[in-house]
N, C-alpha and C positions, 0 to 999 in steps of 0.2 A: 257510652257509645259515642263514636265520633260521627258527626254528620257533616258531609261536604256541602258547602253552599257555593253556588255559582252566581256571582253578582252580575247584574245587567251592565253591559259595557266592557266586561272583561274580554280580552283578546286571546285568551288561552285556547289553544286548539286541542282537539280530541283525537286520539289515535286508537284504532282498533287493535287489540292484542293479536299477535301473529298466529295464535292457536285457535282463533275464532273463524268459523266459516258461516256464510249466509247463503241460503238457497230460497227460491220462491217455490212454495208448495200450496197448490189449490187457492191461489189468490192472496195468500199470506206469506210473509217472510218468516223463515225459521232460522234461528241462530244456533250453531252447534259449537260448543266448547269442547274441542278435541282433547284438551288436557285433562278435563274431569269427566268427559263423556256425558255432558248435560245438554239438553235441547231446550230452547226458549222460543215459543211462538209469539209473534208480535203482530198487532193489527195494522191497519192502513196508515194511521198517523205515526205509529212507531216505526213502520217501514220507511215513511218519508223522512223521519228524523235520522234513521240509520243510513239511508242513502245520502243525506246531507253530510253525515260524519264521514262516510266513505269518500265523499268528494272533497273533504278537507275544510268544510264550513265551520266557522266559530259560532258561538251562541247567538250573536246579533244577526248574522247572516241566516241562521236557521229560522229565527223569528220572522225575518222579512220574507223568506221563501214560503214558510207555512202561512203567513198572513195573506199572501196572494192566493193561495189555494183554499184556505178556510177563512174567507172574508167575514163570515158571520161571527167569528170568535175574536174577542178583544186581544190587543197586543199583550196586555197584562196577563190574561188567562193563558195565552200561548206560552208566555215566558214561564209561568208556573208549571204548566204541563210538560214543557220541554225540560225544564230543570229537574222535575221529579223523575222523568224517564231517564235522563242522563245519570242522575244519582243512582238509580237502580242498575243501570248498565255498569257503572263504576263499582258498585257494591258487589255485583256478580262477577267482577273482574273481566268483563267483556271489552271494556275500553279503559284507557288511562288518559290523564291530562298531561299535556306537555307544555 
């Protein structure tokens, strides 16, 4: 199994695949993979990460953005959580690295 690791300080940007749509549904964001007909519900933090990706933020910028919103979470923990979420998005083919 190949595991993608995003290293702190990398400047790789993430791009949402063109066949993915995002909608807000009852306070949560729902991602729809139109290519495979799959839906993914994501929570508030996941929605914040998704919005950052939509805005073109890289990993470091996402950490800074979320650190401001979730001040009680350490930078290291935010990095781990963001990295895990992005890895899942990539594994699900919802985003790609460029």
